[in-house]
mmCIF file of the N, C-alpha and C atoms, coordinates in Angstrom:
data_MODEL
# 
_entry.id   MODEL 
# 
loop_
_atom_site.group_PDB 
_atom_site.id 
_atom_site.type_symbol 
_atom_site.label_atom_id 
_atom_site.label_alt_id 
_atom_site.label_comp_id 
_atom_site.label_asym_id 
_atom_site.label_entity_id 
_atom_site.label_seq_id 
_atom_site.pdbx_PDB_ins_code 
_atom_site.Cartn_x 
_atom_site.Cartn_y 
_atom_site.Cartn_z 
_atom_site.occupancy 
_atom_site.B_iso_or_equiv 
_atom_site.pdbx_formal_charge 
_atom_site.auth_seq_id 
_atom_site.auth_comp_id 
_atom_site.auth_asym_id 
_atom_site.auth_atom_id 
_atom_site.pdbx_PDB_model_num 
ATOM 1   N N  . MET A 1 1  ? 25.216 19.654 -7.556 1.00 0.00 ? 1  MET A N  1 
ATOM 2   C CA . MET A 1 1  ? 23.897 19.186 -7.919 1.00 0.00 ? 1  MET A CA 1 
ATOM 3   C C  . MET A 1 1  ? 23.006 19.332 -6.687 1.00 0.00 ? 1  MET A C  1 
ATOM 4   N N  . ARG A 1 2  ? 22.009 20.145 -6.768 1.00 0.00 ? 2  ARG A N  1 
ATOM 5   C CA . ARG A 1 2  ? 21.133 20.403 -5.634 1.00 0.00 ? 2  ARG A CA 1 
ATOM 6   C C  . ARG A 1 2  ? 19.994 19.403 -5.561 1.00 0.00 ? 2  ARG A C  1 
ATOM 7   N N  . CYS A 1 3  ? 19.686 19.023 -4.323 1.00 0.00 ? 3  CYS A N  1 
ATOM 8   C CA . CYS A 1 3  ? 18.544 18.121 -4.068 1.00 0.00 ? 3  CYS A CA 1 
ATOM 9   C C  . CYS A 1 3  ? 18.693 16.785 -4.793 1.00 0.00 ? 3  CYS A C  1 
ATOM 10  N N  . ALA A 1 4  ? 19.901 16.274 -4.858 1.00 0.00 ? 4  ALA A N  1 
ATOM 11  C CA . ALA A 1 4  ? 20.140 14.990 -5.515 1.00 0.00 ? 4  ALA A CA 1 
ATOM 12  C C  . ALA A 1 4  ? 20.382 13.911 -4.465 1.00 0.00 ? 4  ALA A C  1 
ATOM 13  N N  . PHE A 1 5  ? 19.820 12.743 -4.700 1.00 0.00 ? 5  PHE A N  1 
ATOM 14  C CA . PHE A 1 5  ? 19.946 11.632 -3.775 1.00 0.00 ? 5  PHE A CA 1 
ATOM 15  C C  . PHE A 1 5  ? 20.324 10.371 -4.540 1.00 0.00 ? 5  PHE A C  1 
ATOM 16  N N  . VAL A 1 6  ? 21.078 9.505  -3.874 1.00 0.00 ? 6  VAL A N  1 
ATOM 17  C CA . VAL A 1 6  ? 21.368 8.181  -4.400 1.00 0.00 ? 6  VAL A CA 1 
ATOM 18  C C  . VAL A 1 6  ? 20.590 7.206  -3.524 1.00 0.00 ? 6  VAL A C  1 
ATOM 19  N N  . VAL A 1 7  ? 19.773 6.375  -4.145 1.00 0.00 ? 7  VAL A N  1 
ATOM 20  C CA . VAL A 1 7  ? 18.966 5.402  -3.407 1.00 0.00 ? 7  VAL A CA 1 
ATOM 21  C C  . VAL A 1 7  ? 19.318 4.010  -3.908 1.00 0.00 ? 7  VAL A C  1 
ATOM 22  N N  . ARG A 1 8  ? 19.633 3.131  -2.954 1.00 0.00 ? 8  ARG A N  1 
ATOM 23  C CA . ARG A 1 8  ? 19.914 1.732  -3.306 1.00 0.00 ? 8  ARG A CA 1 
ATOM 24  C C  . ARG A 1 8  ? 18.886 0.866  -2.587 1.00 0.00 ? 8  ARG A C  1 
ATOM 25  N N  . LEU A 1 9  ? 18.134 0.111  -3.337 1.00 0.00 ? 9  LEU A N  1 
ATOM 26  C CA . LEU A 1 9  ? 17.133 -0.776 -2.761 1.00 0.00 ? 9  LEU A CA 1 
ATOM 27  C C  . LEU A 1 9  ? 17.718 -2.164 -2.570 1.00 0.00 ? 9  LEU A C  1 
ATOM 28  N N  . GLU A 1 10 ? 17.363 -2.782 -1.456 1.00 0.00 ? 10 GLU A N  1 
ATOM 29  C CA . GLU A 1 10 ? 17.795 -4.158 -1.188 1.00 0.00 ? 10 GLU A CA 1 
ATOM 30  C C  . GLU A 1 10 ? 17.095 -5.091 -2.172 1.00 0.00 ? 10 GLU A C  1 
ATOM 31  N N  . PRO A 1 11 ? 17.790 -6.137 -2.599 1.00 0.00 ? 11 PRO A N  1 
ATOM 32  C CA . PRO A 1 11 ? 17.178 -7.067 -3.553 1.00 0.00 ? 11 PRO A CA 1 
ATOM 33  C C  . PRO A 1 11 ? 15.888 -7.692 -3.028 1.00 0.00 ? 11 PRO A C  1 
ATOM 34  N N  . LYS A 1 12 ? 15.783 -7.842 -1.705 1.00 0.00 ? 12 LYS A N  1 
ATOM 35  C CA . LYS A 1 12 ? 14.581 -8.470 -1.140 1.00 0.00 ? 12 LYS A CA 1 
ATOM 36  C C  . LYS A 1 12 ? 13.390 -7.513 -1.060 1.00 0.00 ? 12 LYS A C  1 
ATOM 37  N N  . SER A 1 13 ? 13.609 -6.245 -1.381 1.00 0.00 ? 13 SER A N  1 
ATOM 38  C CA . SER A 1 13 ? 12.520 -5.266 -1.338 1.00 0.00 ? 13 SER A CA 1 
ATOM 39  C C  . SER A 1 13 ? 11.464 -5.605 -2.368 1.00 0.00 ? 13 SER A C  1 
ATOM 40  N N  . SER A 1 14 ? 10.209 -5.542 -1.925 1.00 0.00 ? 14 SER A N  1 
ATOM 41  C CA . SER A 1 14 ? 9.113  -5.719 -2.873 1.00 0.00 ? 14 SER A CA 1 
ATOM 42  C C  . SER A 1 14 ? 8.293  -4.440 -2.853 1.00 0.00 ? 14 SER A C  1 
ATOM 43  N N  . LEU A 1 15 ? 8.371  -3.714 -3.940 1.00 0.00 ? 15 LEU A N  1 
ATOM 44  C CA . LEU A 1 15 ? 7.678  -2.427 -4.019 1.00 0.00 ? 15 LEU A CA 1 
ATOM 45  C C  . LEU A 1 15 ? 6.185  -2.651 -4.092 1.00 0.00 ? 15 LEU A C  1 
ATOM 46  N N  . PRO A 1 16 ? 5.378  -1.861 -3.489 1.00 0.00 ? 16 PRO A N  1 
ATOM 47  C CA . PRO A 1 16 ? 5.699  -0.800 -2.542 1.00 0.00 ? 16 PRO A CA 1 
ATOM 48  C C  . PRO A 1 16 ? 5.638  -1.246 -1.089 1.00 0.00 ? 16 PRO A C  1 
ATOM 49  N N  . ASP A 1 17 ? 5.405  -2.554 -0.846 1.00 0.00 ? 17 ASP A N  1 
ATOM 50  C CA . ASP A 1 17 ? 5.124  -3.029 0.511  1.00 0.00 ? 17 ASP A CA 1 
ATOM 51  C C  . ASP A 1 17 ? 6.329  -3.021 1.449  1.00 0.00 ? 17 ASP A C  1 
ATOM 52  N N  . GLU A 1 18 ? 7.394  -3.680 1.084  1.00 0.00 ? 18 GLU A N  1 
ATOM 53  C CA . GLU A 1 18 ? 8.550  -3.824 1.970  1.00 0.00 ? 18 GLU A CA 1 
ATOM 54  C C  . GLU A 1 18 ? 9.753  -3.131 1.363  1.00 0.00 ? 18 GLU A C  1 
ATOM 55  N N  . LEU A 1 19 ? 9.807  -1.838 1.523  1.00 0.00 ? 19 LEU A N  1 
ATOM 56  C CA . LEU A 1 19 ? 10.876 -1.032 0.940  1.00 0.00 ? 19 LEU A CA 1 
ATOM 57  C C  . LEU A 1 19 ? 12.033 -0.940 1.923  1.00 0.00 ? 19 LEU A C  1 
ATOM 58  N N  . GLU A 1 20 ? 13.191 -1.481 1.570  1.00 0.00 ? 20 GLU A N  1 
ATOM 59  C CA . GLU A 1 20 ? 14.381 -1.413 2.406  1.00 0.00 ? 20 GLU A CA 1 
ATOM 60  C C  . GLU A 1 20 ? 15.562 -1.026 1.539  1.00 0.00 ? 20 GLU A C  1 
ATOM 61  N N  . GLY A 1 21 ? 16.504 -0.303 2.147  1.00 0.00 ? 21 GLY A N  1 
ATOM 62  C CA . GLY A 1 21 ? 17.690 0.067  1.408  1.00 0.00 ? 21 GLY A CA 1 
ATOM 63  C C  . GLY A 1 21 ? 18.490 1.142  2.099  1.00 0.00 ? 21 GLY A C  1 
ATOM 64  N N  . TRP A 1 22 ? 19.167 1.948  1.310  1.00 0.00 ? 22 TRP A N  1 
ATOM 65  C CA . TRP A 1 22 ? 20.105 2.955  1.774  1.00 0.00 ? 22 TRP A CA 1 
ATOM 66  C C  . TRP A 1 22 ? 19.927 4.180  0.893  1.00 0.00 ? 22 TRP A C  1 
ATOM 67  N N  . VAL A 1 23 ? 20.054 5.359  1.481  1.00 0.00 ? 23 VAL A N  1 
ATOM 68  C CA . VAL A 1 23 ? 19.939 6.600  0.724  1.00 0.00 ? 23 VAL A CA 1 
ATOM 69  C C  . VAL A 1 23 ? 21.024 7.563  1.180  1.00 0.00 ? 23 VAL A C  1 
ATOM 70  N N  . GLU A 1 24 ? 21.566 8.327  0.238  1.00 0.00 ? 24 GLU A N  1 
ATOM 71  C CA . GLU A 1 24 ? 22.562 9.348  0.546  1.00 0.00 ? 24 GLU A CA 1 
ATOM 72  C C  . GLU A 1 24 ? 22.174 10.645 -0.140 1.00 0.00 ? 24 GLU A C  1 
ATOM 73  N N  . GLU A 1 25 ? 22.261 11.746 0.615  1.00 0.00 ? 25 GLU A N  1 
ATOM 74  C CA . GLU A 1 25 ? 22.080 13.061 0.022  1.00 0.00 ? 25 GLU A CA 1 
ATOM 75  C C  . GLU A 1 25 ? 23.424 13.463 -0.567 1.00 0.00 ? 25 GLU A C  1 
ATOM 76  N N  . VAL A 1 26 ? 23.475 13.714 -1.851 1.00 0.00 ? 26 VAL A N  1 
ATOM 77  C CA . VAL A 1 26 ? 24.729 13.970 -2.547 1.00 0.00 ? 26 VAL A CA 1 
ATOM 78  C C  . VAL A 1 26 ? 25.426 15.231 -2.031 1.00 0.00 ? 26 VAL A C  1 
ATOM 79  N N  . ASP A 1 27 ? 24.677 16.319 -1.829 1.00 0.00 ? 27 ASP A N  1 
ATOM 80  C CA . ASP A 1 27 ? 25.279 17.588 -1.410 1.00 0.00 ? 27 ASP A CA 1 
ATOM 81  C C  . ASP A 1 27 ? 25.981 17.502 -0.061 1.00 0.00 ? 27 ASP A C  1 
ATOM 82  N N  . SER A 1 28 ? 25.326 16.894 0.930  1.00 0.00 ? 28 SER A N  1 
ATOM 83  C CA . SER A 1 28 ? 25.857 16.896 2.289  1.00 0.00 ? 28 SER A CA 1 
ATOM 84  C C  . SER A 1 28 ? 26.602 15.622 2.647  1.00 0.00 ? 28 SER A C  1 
ATOM 85  N N  . GLY A 1 29 ? 26.343 14.547 1.935  1.00 0.00 ? 29 GLY A N  1 
ATOM 86  C CA . GLY A 1 29 ? 26.950 13.265 2.269  1.00 0.00 ? 29 GLY A CA 1 
ATOM 87  C C  . GLY A 1 29 ? 26.218 12.517 3.373  1.00 0.00 ? 29 GLY A C  1 
ATOM 88  N N  . LYS A 1 30 ? 25.097 13.070 3.845  1.00 0.00 ? 30 LYS A N  1 
ATOM 89  C CA . LYS A 1 30 ? 24.304 12.382 4.870  1.00 0.00 ? 30 LYS A CA 1 
ATOM 90  C C  . LYS A 1 30 ? 23.789 11.071 4.300  1.00 0.00 ? 30 LYS A C  1 
ATOM 91  N N  . GLU A 1 31 ? 23.801 10.045 5.155  1.00 0.00 ? 31 GLU A N  1 
ATOM 92  C CA . GLU A 1 31 ? 23.336 8.735  4.739  1.00 0.00 ? 31 GLU A CA 1 
ATOM 93  C C  . GLU A 1 31 ? 22.285 8.220  5.703  1.00 0.00 ? 31 GLU A C  1 
ATOM 94  N N  . CYS A 1 32 ? 21.461 7.321  5.223  1.00 0.00 ? 32 CYS A N  1 
ATOM 95  C CA . CYS A 1 32 ? 20.434 6.724  6.066  1.00 0.00 ? 32 CYS A CA 1 
ATOM 96  C C  . CYS A 1 32 ? 20.113 5.325  5.556  1.00 0.00 ? 32 CYS A C  1 
ATOM 97  N N  . ARG A 1 33 ? 20.026 4.391  6.469  1.00 0.00 ? 33 ARG A N  1 
ATOM 98  C CA . ARG A 1 33 ? 19.529 3.060  6.154  1.00 0.00 ? 33 ARG A CA 1 
ATOM 99  C C  . ARG A 1 33 ? 18.040 3.085  6.483  1.00 0.00 ? 33 ARG A C  1 
ATOM 100 N N  . PHE A 1 34 ? 17.188 2.653  5.575  1.00 0.00 ? 34 PHE A N  1 
ATOM 101 C CA . PHE A 1 34 ? 15.755 2.690  5.831  1.00 0.00 ? 34 PHE A CA 1 
ATOM 102 C C  . PHE A 1 34 ? 15.154 1.303  5.690  1.00 0.00 ? 34 PHE A C  1 
ATOM 103 N N  . HIS A 1 35 ? 14.069 1.098  6.438  1.00 0.00 ? 35 HIS A N  1 
ATOM 104 C CA . HIS A 1 35 ? 13.389 -0.195 6.449  1.00 0.00 ? 35 HIS A CA 1 
ATOM 105 C C  . HIS A 1 35 ? 11.919 -0.072 6.084  1.00 0.00 ? 35 HIS A C  1 
ATOM 106 N N  . SER A 1 36 ? 11.539 1.130  5.623  1.00 0.00 ? 36 SER A N  1 
ATOM 107 C CA . SER A 1 36 ? 10.162 1.347  5.170  1.00 0.00 ? 36 SER A CA 1 
ATOM 108 C C  . SER A 1 36 ? 10.136 2.597  4.303  1.00 0.00 ? 36 SER A C  1 
ATOM 109 N N  . LYS A 1 37 ? 9.071  2.721  3.529  1.00 0.00 ? 37 LYS A N  1 
ATOM 110 C CA . LYS A 1 37 ? 8.946  3.922  2.703  1.00 0.00 ? 37 LYS A CA 1 
ATOM 111 C C  . LYS A 1 37 ? 8.777  5.152  3.576  1.00 0.00 ? 37 LYS A C  1 
ATOM 112 N N  . ASP A 1 38 ? 8.160  4.983  4.752  1.00 0.00 ? 38 ASP A N  1 
ATOM 113 C CA . ASP A 1 38 ? 7.985  6.118  5.658  1.00 0.00 ? 38 ASP A CA 1 
ATOM 114 C C  . ASP A 1 38 ? 9.330  6.636  6.169  1.00 0.00 ? 38 ASP A C  1 
ATOM 115 N N  . GLN A 1 39 ? 10.256 5.735  6.481  1.00 0.00 ? 39 GLN A N  1 
ATOM 116 C CA . GLN A 1 39 ? 11.587 6.157  6.917  1.00 0.00 ? 39 GLN A CA 1 
ATOM 117 C C  . GLN A 1 39 ? 12.327 6.876  5.794  1.00 0.00 ? 39 GLN A C  1 
ATOM 118 N N  . LEU A 1 40 ? 12.200 6.378  4.576  1.00 0.00 ? 40 LEU A N  1 
ATOM 119 C CA . LEU A 1 40 ? 12.831 7.022  3.425  1.00 0.00 ? 40 LEU A CA 1 
ATOM 120 C C  . LEU A 1 40 ? 12.272 8.424  3.229  1.00 0.00 ? 40 LEU A C  1 
ATOM 121 N N  . ILE A 1 41 ? 10.964 8.554  3.262  1.00 0.00 ? 41 ILE A N  1 
ATOM 122 C CA . ILE A 1 41 ? 10.328 9.860  3.066  1.00 0.00 ? 41 ILE A CA 1 
ATOM 123 C C  . ILE A 1 41 ? 10.713 10.819 4.187  1.00 0.00 ? 41 ILE A C  1 
ATOM 124 N N  . LEU A 1 42 ? 10.786 10.337 5.416  1.00 0.00 ? 42 LEU A N  1 
ATOM 125 C CA . LEU A 1 42 ? 11.185 11.188 6.537  1.00 0.00 ? 42 LEU A CA 1 
ATOM 126 C C  . LEU A 1 42 ? 12.597 11.727 6.334  1.00 0.00 ? 42 LEU A C  1 
ATOM 127 N N  . PHE A 1 43 ? 13.513 10.878 5.888  1.00 0.00 ? 43 PHE A N  1 
ATOM 128 C CA . PHE A 1 43 ? 14.892 11.321 5.624  1.00 0.00 ? 43 PHE A CA 1 
ATOM 129 C C  . PHE A 1 43 ? 14.903 12.398 4.536  1.00 0.00 ? 43 PHE A C  1 
ATOM 130 N N  . LEU A 1 44 ? 14.169 12.182 3.465  1.00 0.00 ? 44 LEU A N  1 
ATOM 131 C CA . LEU A 1 44 ? 14.117 13.162 2.380  1.00 0.00 ? 44 LEU A CA 1 
ATOM 132 C C  . LEU A 1 44 ? 13.547 14.489 2.868  1.00 0.00 ? 44 LEU A C  1 
ATOM 133 N N  . GLN A 1 45 ? 12.508 14.425 3.687  1.00 0.00 ? 45 GLN A N  1 
ATOM 134 C CA . GLN A 1 45 ? 11.912 15.646 4.226  1.00 0.00 ? 45 GLN A CA 1 
ATOM 135 C C  . GLN A 1 45 ? 12.900 16.392 5.127  1.00 0.00 ? 45 GLN A C  1 
ATOM 136 N N  . GLU A 1 46 ? 13.615 15.666 5.983  1.00 0.00 ? 46 GLU A N  1 
ATOM 137 C CA . GLU A 1 46 ? 14.580 16.301 6.884  1.00 0.00 ? 46 GLU A CA 1 
ATOM 138 C C  . GLU A 1 46 ? 15.699 16.980 6.101  1.00 0.00 ? 46 GLU A C  1 
ATOM 139 N N  . CYS A 1 47 ? 16.169 16.323 5.062  1.00 0.00 ? 47 CYS A N  1 
ATOM 140 C CA . CYS A 1 47 ? 17.219 16.924 4.232  1.00 0.00 ? 47 CYS A CA 1 
ATOM 141 C C  . CYS A 1 47 ? 16.709 18.190 3.558  1.00 0.00 ? 47 CYS A C  1 
ATOM 142 N N  . ARG A 1 48 ? 15.505 18.144 3.055  1.00 0.00 ? 48 ARG A N  1 
ATOM 143 C CA . ARG A 1 48 ? 14.925 19.313 2.377  1.00 0.00 ? 48 ARG A CA 1 
ATOM 144 C C  . ARG A 1 48 ? 14.738 20.467 3.358  1.00 0.00 ? 48 ARG A C  1 
ATOM 145 N N  . GLN A 1 49 ? 14.273 20.157 4.565  1.00 0.00 ? 49 GLN A N  1 
ATOM 146 C CA . GLN A 1 49 ? 14.098 21.196 5.580  1.00 0.00 ? 49 GLN A CA 1 
ATOM 147 C C  . GLN A 1 49 ? 15.439 21.851 5.920  1.00 0.00 ? 49 GLN A C  1 
ATOM 148 N N  . ALA A 1 50 ? 16.501 21.048 6.035  1.00 0.00 ? 50 ALA A N  1 
ATOM 149 C CA . ALA A 1 50 ? 17.833 21.590 6.329  1.00 0.00 ? 50 ALA A CA 1 
ATOM 150 C C  . ALA A 1 50 ? 18.291 22.509 5.206  1.00 0.00 ? 50 ALA A C  1 
ATOM 151 N N  . GLN A 1 51 ? 18.010 22.130 3.958  1.00 0.00 ? 51 GLN A N  1 
ATOM 152 C CA . GLN A 1 51 ? 18.391 22.969 2.824  1.00 0.00 ? 51 GLN A CA 1 
ATOM 153 C C  . GLN A 1 51 ? 17.623 24.285 2.845  1.00 0.00 ? 51 GLN A C  1 
ATOM 154 N N  . LEU A 1 52 ? 16.337 24.224 3.098  1.00 0.00 ? 52 LEU A N  1 
ATOM 155 C CA . LEU A 1 52 ? 15.516 25.431 3.114  1.00 0.00 ? 52 LEU A CA 1 
ATOM 156 C C  . LEU A 1 52 ? 15.889 26.356 4.266  1.00 0.00 ? 52 LEU A C  1 
ATOM 157 N N  . ALA A 1 53 ? 16.282 25.774 5.388  1.00 0.00 ? 53 ALA A N  1 
ATOM 158 C CA . ALA A 1 53 ? 16.659 26.565 6.560  1.00 0.00 ? 53 ALA A CA 1 
ATOM 159 C C  . ALA A 1 53 ? 18.061 27.143 6.421  1.00 0.00 ? 53 ALA A C  1 
ATOM 160 N N  . GLY A 1 54 ? 18.839 26.586 5.495  1.00 0.00 ? 54 GLY A N  1 
ATOM 161 C CA . GLY A 1 54 ? 20.208 27.068 5.301  1.00 0.00 ? 54 GLY A CA 1 
ATOM 162 C C  . GLY A 1 54 ? 21.099 26.765 6.484  1.00 0.00 ? 54 GLY A C  1 
ATOM 163 N N  . GLY A 1 55 ? 20.795 25.682 7.189  1.00 0.00 ? 55 GLY A N  1 
ATOM 164 C CA . GLY A 1 55 ? 21.561 25.299 8.371  1.00 0.00 ? 55 GLY A CA 1 
ATOM 165 C C  . GLY A 1 55 ? 22.968 24.862 8.028  1.00 0.00 ? 55 GLY A C  1 
ATOM 166 N N  . PRO A 1 56 ? 23.755 24.553 9.075  1.00 0.00 ? 56 PRO A N  1 
ATOM 167 C CA . PRO A 1 56 ? 25.151 24.178 8.848  1.00 0.00 ? 56 PRO A CA 1 
ATOM 168 C C  . PRO A 1 56 ? 25.318 22.915 8.020  1.00 0.00 ? 56 PRO A C  1 
ATOM 169 N N  . ASP A 1 57 ? 24.314 22.048 8.032  1.00 0.00 ? 57 ASP A N  1 
ATOM 170 C CA . ASP A 1 57 ? 24.394 20.822 7.233  1.00 0.00 ? 57 ASP A CA 1 
ATOM 171 C C  . ASP A 1 57 ? 23.888 21.030 5.816  1.00 0.00 ? 57 ASP A C  1 
ATOM 172 N N  . ALA A 1 58 ? 23.346 22.195 5.551  1.00 0.00 ? 58 ALA A N  1 
ATOM 173 C CA . ALA A 1 58 ? 22.855 22.483 4.208  1.00 0.00 ? 58 ALA A CA 1 
ATOM 174 C C  . ALA A 1 58 ? 24.035 22.746 3.279  1.00 0.00 ? 58 ALA A C  1 
ATOM 175 N N  . PRO A 1 59 ? 23.901 22.400 2.019  1.00 0.00 ? 59 PRO A N  1 
ATOM 176 C CA . PRO A 1 59 ? 24.983 22.665 1.070  1.00 0.00 ? 59 PRO A CA 1 
ATOM 177 C C  . PRO A 1 59 ? 25.205 24.160 0.891  1.00 0.00 ? 59 PRO A C  1 
ATOM 178 N N  . ALA A 1 60 ? 26.358 24.524 0.417  1.00 0.00 ? 60 ALA A N  1 
ATOM 179 C CA . ALA A 1 60 ? 26.703 25.936 0.223  1.00 0.00 ? 60 ALA A CA 1 
ATOM 180 C C  . ALA A 1 60 ? 25.672 26.634 -0.644 1.00 0.00 ? 60 ALA A C  1 
ATOM 181 N N  . SER A 1 61 ? 25.113 25.941 -1.601 1.00 0.00 ? 61 SER A N  1 
ATOM 182 C CA . SER A 1 61 ? 24.135 26.548 -2.496 1.00 0.00 ? 61 SER A CA 1 
ATOM 183 C C  . SER A 1 61 ? 22.871 26.977 -1.749 1.00 0.00 ? 61 SER A C  1 
ATOM 184 N N  . ALA A 1 62 ? 22.538 26.298 -0.657 1.00 0.00 ? 62 ALA A N  1 
ATOM 185 C CA . ALA A 1 62 ? 21.356 26.666 0.112  1.00 0.00 ? 62 ALA A CA 1 
ATOM 186 C C  . ALA A 1 62 ? 21.658 27.761 1.123  1.00 0.00 ? 62 ALA A C  1 
ATOM 187 N N  . ARG A 1 63 ? 22.906 27.815 1.606  1.00 0.00 ? 63 ARG A N  1 
ATOM 188 C CA . ARG A 1 63 ? 23.272 28.824 2.614  1.00 0.00 ? 63 ARG A CA 1 
ATOM 189 C C  . ARG A 1 63 ? 23.536 30.172 2.000  1.00 0.00 ? 63 ARG A C  1 
ATOM 190 N N  . ASP A 1 64 ? 24.016 30.200 0.766  1.00 0.00 ? 64 ASP A N  1 
ATOM 191 C CA . ASP A 1 64 ? 24.454 31.455 0.146  1.00 0.00 ? 64 ASP A CA 1 
ATOM 192 C C  . ASP A 1 64 ? 23.746 31.638 -1.186 1.00 0.00 ? 64 ASP A C  1 
ATOM 193 N N  . PRO A 1 65 ? 22.819 32.585 -1.269 1.00 0.00 ? 65 PRO A N  1 
ATOM 194 C CA . PRO A 1 65 ? 22.078 32.758 -2.517 1.00 0.00 ? 65 PRO A CA 1 
ATOM 195 C C  . PRO A 1 65 ? 22.951 33.193 -3.697 1.00 0.00 ? 65 PRO A C  1 
ATOM 196 N N  . ASP A 1 66 ? 24.147 33.683 -3.423 1.00 0.00 ? 66 ASP A N  1 
ATOM 197 C CA . ASP A 1 66 ? 25.038 34.100 -4.497 1.00 0.00 ? 66 ASP A CA 1 
ATOM 198 C C  . ASP A 1 66 ? 25.995 32.994 -4.921 1.00 0.00 ? 66 ASP A C  1 
ATOM 199 N N  . TYR A 1 67 ? 25.907 31.841 -4.292 1.00 0.00 ? 67 TYR A N  1 
ATOM 200 C CA . TYR A 1 67 ? 26.786 30.720 -4.617 1.00 0.00 ? 67 TYR A CA 1 
ATOM 201 C C  . TYR A 1 67 ? 26.555 30.278 -6.061 1.00 0.00 ? 67 TYR A C  1 
ATOM 202 N N  . ARG A 1 68 ? 27.636 30.112 -6.809 1.00 0.00 ? 68 ARG A N  1 
ATOM 203 C CA . ARG A 1 68 ? 27.519 29.731 -8.222 1.00 0.00 ? 68 ARG A CA 1 
ATOM 204 C C  . ARG A 1 68 ? 28.258 28.443 -8.535 1.00 0.00 ? 68 ARG A C  1 
ATOM 205 N N  . GLY A 1 69 ? 28.610 27.665 -7.520 1.00 0.00 ? 69 GLY A N  1 
ATOM 206 C CA . GLY A 1 69 ? 29.375 26.428 -7.689 1.00 0.00 ? 69 GLY A CA 1 
ATOM 207 C C  . GLY A 1 69 ? 28.686 25.408 -8.393 1.00 0.00 ? 69 GLY A C  1 
# 
């Protein structure tokens, strides 16, 4: 599953002001604890950039255009 994330919000989070929780990129297994929406968005952007660049942390589907997994 490409570009899929699991996001868990802390019960004390009040949207949209105090967003806290945990996020994991499904393809790479990278995880991040965030304490603001800006931190969450930054993590998502970094993961997307890694996928587009086809770097070593990018999933096989991003590194190899012929990947059919």
